[in-house]
C-alpha positions in Angstrom: 27.0 -26.1 49.1 26.3 -22.3 49.2 24.9 -20.4 52.1 23.1 -17.4 50.7 22.9 -14.5 53.1 20.2 -11.8 53.2 21.0 -8.5 51.7 20.9 -6.9 55.1 23.0 -9.6 56.8 25.5 -8.2 59.3 29.3 -9.0 59.3 28.8 -10.9 62.6 26.1 -13.0 60.8 28.5 -14.0 58.1 31.2 -14.8 60.7 28.8 -17.1 62.5 28.1 -19.0 59.3 31.9 -19.3 58.6 32.5 -20.6 62.1 29.7 -23.1 61.8 31.1 -24.4 58.5 34.6 -24.7 60.0 33.2 -26.5 63.1 32.0 -29.2 60.7 35.6 -29.7 59.4 35.2 -27.8 56.1 36.6 -24.7 54.6 34.4 -21.6 54.3 34.8 -19.2 51.3 32.8 -15.9 51.8 32.1 -14.3 48.4 30.7 -10.7 48.7 28.4 -10.0 45.7 26.7 -6.9 44.3 23.6 -7.3 46.5 24.4 -10.0 49.0 27.1 -12.3 50.2 27.3 -16.1 49.8 29.5 -18.4 51.8 30.7 -21.5 50.0 31.6 -24.8 51.6 34.8 -26.4 50.3 36.3 -29.7 51.3 33.3 -32.0 51.4 33.2 -35.0 49.2 29.4 -35.6 49.5 26.3 -33.7 50.2 26.4 -31.5 53.3 23.3 -31.2 55.5 22.3 -27.5 55.3 19.7 -27.7 58.1 21.9 -26.3 60.9 22.6 -23.1 58.8 18.9 -22.4 58.2 18.4 -21.3 61.8 21.3 -18.9 61.8 20.7 -15.1 61.7 21.0 -13.5 58.3 20.7 -16.7 56.2 18.3 -16.6 53.3 18.8 -19.8 51.5 20.9 -23.0 51.2 21.9 -24.1 47.7 23.5 -27.4 46.8 26.0 -27.3 44.0 25.3 -30.2 41.7 28.3 -30.4 39.3 31.4 -32.3 40.5 33.3 -29.0 40.1 32.3 -26.2 42.5 34.6 -23.2 42.5 34.5 -22.8 38.7 30.7 -23.2 38.3 28.1 -20.6 37.6 26.2 -21.9 40.6 29.1 -20.9 42.8 29.7 -17.5 41.1 27.1 -16.1 38.8 29.1 -13.1 37.6 31.8 -13.7 34.9 35.4 -13.6 36.2 37.5 -10.9 34.7 41.2 -11.6 34.8 43.1 -8.3 35.3 46.7 -8.0 33.9 49.4 -5.3 34.1 48.7 -2.1 32.1 44.9 -2.3 32.5 44.5 -5.3 30.1 41.6 -7.6 31.0 40.4 -11.0 29.8 36.8 -12.0 30.3 35.1 -8.6 29.8 34.2 -6.5 26.8 37.6 -6.4 25.3 39.1 -9.3 23.4 42.9 -9.6 23.6 44.9 -11.4 20.9 47.8 -13.4 22.0 50.3 -14.1 19.2 53.8 -15.3 18.5 55.9 -18.3 17.5 55.3 -21.8 18.8 58.7 -21.8 20.4 61.6 -19.4 21.3 64.3 -20.3 18.7 66.7 -17.4 19.2 66.9 -13.7 19.9 66.5 -12.5 16.3 63.5 -14.8 15.5 61.7 -13.9 18.8 62.2 -10.1 18.5 61.1 -10.1 14.9 58.0 -11.9 15.8 57.3 -9.7 18.8 57.6 -6.4 17.0 55.5 -7.8 14.1 52.6 -8.9 16.2 52.7 -5.8 18.3 52.5 -3.5 15.2 49.5 -5.5 14.0 47.7 -5.0 17.4 48.4 -8.1 19.5 48.5 -7.4 23.3 50.4 -10.5 24.5 53.4 -12.4 23.2 53.2 -16.2 23.3 56.2 -18.4 22.7 57.4 -21.6 24.4 60.7 -21.7 26.2 60.0 -25.2 27.3 58.3 -27.5 24.7 56.8 -30.8 25.6 56.8 -32.7 22.3 55.3 -36.0 21.2 58.8 -37.2 20.0 61.8 -37.1 22.3 63.9 -36.2 19.3 62.0 -33.1 18.4 63.1 -29.6 19.5 62.4 -29.2 23.2 62.9 -25.4 23.5 65.7 -23.3 24.9 64.6 -23.6 28.5 65.8 -20.9 30.9 67.7 -19.2 28.1 64.3 -18.9 26.3 62.8 -17.3 29.4 65.6 -14.6 29.3 64.8 -13.9 25.7 61.1 -13.5 26.5 62.0 -11.0 29.2 64.1 -9.1 26.6 61.1 -9.1 24.2 58.9 -7.7 27.0 61.3 -4.9 27.7 61.7 -4.0 24.0 58.0 -4.2 23.0 55.9 -3.8 26.2 54.0 -6.9 25.2 52.8 -9.1 28.1 54.2 -12.6 28.1 52.5 -16.0 28.0 54.7 -19.1 28.2 54.3 -22.7 29.3 55.4 -24.5 32.5 55.9 -28.2 32.0 56.7 -29.4 35.5 56.2 -28.3 39.1 59.9 -27.5 39.5 59.9 -25.0 36.7 56.8 -23.1 37.7 58.6 -20.4 39.7 61.0 -19.6 36.9 58.2 -19.3 34.4 56.1 -17.2 36.8 59.0 -14.8 37.2 59.3 -14.2 33.5 55.7 -14.4 32.4 52.5 -12.5 33.0 50.5 -15.6 32.4 51.6 -19.2 33.1 50.4 -21.6 30.5 49.5 -25.2 31.2 49.5 -27.0 27.9 47.1 -29.6 26.6 49.4 -32.5 27.4 49.6 -31.4 31.0 45.9 -30.6 31.6 45.6 -33.4 34.1 49.1 -33.1 35.6 47.7 -32.5 39.0 50.9 -31.8 40.8 51.7 -29.2 38.2 48.2 -27.7 38.5 48.5 -27.4 42.3 51.9 -25.7 42.0 50.7 -23.3 39.3 47.7 -22.5 41.5 50.1 -21.2 44.1 52.3 -19.3 41.7 50.7 -15.9 42.2 50.1 -15.4 38.4 47.1 -15.9 36.2 47.1 -19.3 34.5 46.1 -20.2 31.0 44.8 -23.8 31.0 44.5 -25.6 27.6 42.0 -28.3 27.0 43.5 -31.8 26.5 43.3 -33.4 23.1 40.8 -36.0 24.4 39.3 -34.2 27.4 35.7 -33.6 27.9 34.4 -30.2 29.0 33.8 -31.5 32.5 37.3 -32.8 32.7 38.6 -29.4 31.6 36.5 -27.7 34.3 37.7 -30.2 37.0 41.3 -29.4 36.0 40.6 -25.7 36.5 39.1 -26.6 39.9 42.5 -27.7 41.0 43.9 -24.2 40.3 41.0 -22.4 42.1 41.2 -24.8 45.0 44.8 -23.6 45.6 43.5 -20.0 45.9 44.1 -18.7 42.4 40.9 -17.1 41.0 42.6 -15.9 37.8 42.2 -18.8 35.5 41.7 -18.6 31.7 40.5 -21.7 29.8 41.5 -22.4 26.2 39.8 -24.5 23.6 42.6 -25.7 21.3 41.0 -28.6 19.4 40.3 -32.2 20.3 41.3 -35.4 18.6 38.9 -36.5 15.8 38.7 -39.4 13.3 39.2 -36.9 10.4 42.7 -36.4 9.2 42.2 -33.3 7.1 42.9 -31.0 10.0 45.3 -31.6 12.9 42.5 -31.5 15.5 38.8 -30.6 15.6 38.4 -27.0 16.9 35.3 -27.4 19.2 33.6 -24.0 18.8 30.6 -25.3 20.7 32.8 -25.6 23.8 32.9 -21.8 24.0 29.3 -21.0 24.7 29.0 -24.3 26.7 31.8 -23.3 29.1 30.2 -19.8 29.4 26.9 -21.5 30.5 28.6 -23.8 33.0 31.4 -21.6 34.4 32.2 -18.1 35.2 35.8 -18.4 33.9 36.8 -16.8 30.6 37.7 -19.0 27.7 39.8 -18.2 24.7 40.4 -20.1 21.4 43.5 -21.4 19.7 42.7 -21.8 16.0 46.3 -22.6 15.1 46.5 -25.9 17.0 42.8 -26.4 16.4 43.3 -26.7 12.7 47.1 -27.2 12.2 46.7 -25.4 8.8 47.8 -21.9 8.1 45.1 -21.4 5.5 42.3 -22.3 8.0 43.4 -20.2 10.9 41.9 -16.8 9.9 38.4 -18.2 9.3 38.4 -20.2 12.5 39.7 -17.2 14.5 36.8 -15.2 13.2 34.4 -18.0 14.0 35.7 -18.4 17.5 35.2 -14.7 18.1 31.7 -14.9 16.8 31.0 -17.8 19.1 32.0 -15.7 22.2 35.7 -16.4 22.7 37.2 -14.0 25.3 40.5 -14.0 23.5 42.4 -15.6 20.7 45.8 -17.3 20.6 47.4 -17.3 17.1 50.8 -18.6 16.1 52.9 -16.2 14.0 56.4 -16.8 12.8 58.6 -14.4 10.8 59.6 -17.3 8.5 57.3 -20.3 9.0 59.3 -22.4 6.6 62.2 -22.3 9.0 60.2 -22.8 12.2 61.6 -25.6 14.5 58.0 -26.4 15.5 54.5 -26.0 14.1 55.5 -24.0 11.0 52.6 -25.4 9.0 50.1 -23.7 11.3 52.0 -20.4 11.8 50.8 -17.3 10.0 53.3 -15.0 8.3 53.3 -11.4 9.8 51.4 -10.0 6.8 48.7 -12.6 7.2 48.4 -11.9 10.9 48.1 -8.2 10.1 45.2 -8.9 7.7 43.5 -11.1 10.3 43.7 -8.3 12.9 42.1 -6.0 10.4 39.2 -8.5 9.9 38.7 -9.1 13.6 38.1 -5.5 14.6 34.8 -4.9 12.8 33.7 -8.4 13.7 34.3 -7.7 17.4 32.2 -4.6 17.1 29.4 -6.5 15.4 29.1 -8.8 18.4 29.3 -6.0 21.0 33.0 -6.3 21.9 36.3 -4.8 20.9 39.8 -6.0 20.1 42.0 -5.0 23.0 44.8 -2.5 22.3 48.4 -3.0 23.2 49.3 -1.9 26.7 51.4 1.1 25.5 48.5 2.3 23.3 45.9 2.3 26.1 44.5 5.6 27.4 
């Protein structure tokens, strides 16, 4: 439920509403807006009777939030959330950042080659997995904490911000220390203990859609993060399981405008996992941008043939450079712009 205050409501009026909500055993979340403040009710499992609030000074209206998710909904917050990162970079506004890098950290030389290549092409964030949850227990699982050290080295050398995945609650703190954005992978989208811990990590979280998750389930997973007090959540459409075997997954481009209609959170697209095919990544990256994606996540490896994971969907550096050149005029055509690397910003 939302208690909408009048534009001329006083601070004491808002405090009275907060106290009334807390007296009912719920949590109150005041949200100052451009023209008026709303106070959200959190902690209720069913409908809350709004009658007692109608008589309070400064209250204009009572709105009941109908979706099962609250904090992530457009009904709760009408204005789009803009996640602000170090160096002035934003996700969710006019600029569209491109996150790029290898699937996994394999070694210092490989990672630094990839980092320098994607930065020169115009990427703003480096993505590589230090911890890799794999379908097979015999597949490469990543370098772990040694991989985090290499990511920190890449950040120092290139200035690129870091995105990397946390795979369990115990590892969140180490990832948050090394990364600018903590990623929750598709396999962990409904790992609720991990979501709760990541929500308290003090860093923005990139939440990937599960391979068989509905949009509602994705938004409910994001609700866990916001319920822990973290407003800086970025959703990611990375493809869902389909009956067709020509591509690795089905990149659901319709999810992008759908999420924008339902939620104030930004959503980016991962055409690499969404297709699993290097030759399809550029076209689907452009399509995702045209559909309204707030960012792109593209896998790039200096030598995909030697990659220890996901080489078939990783672009070569020269292919990524061409993709970036194609994305810039397309972004302008849809009223946006590709974000510049932090060191190049004025």
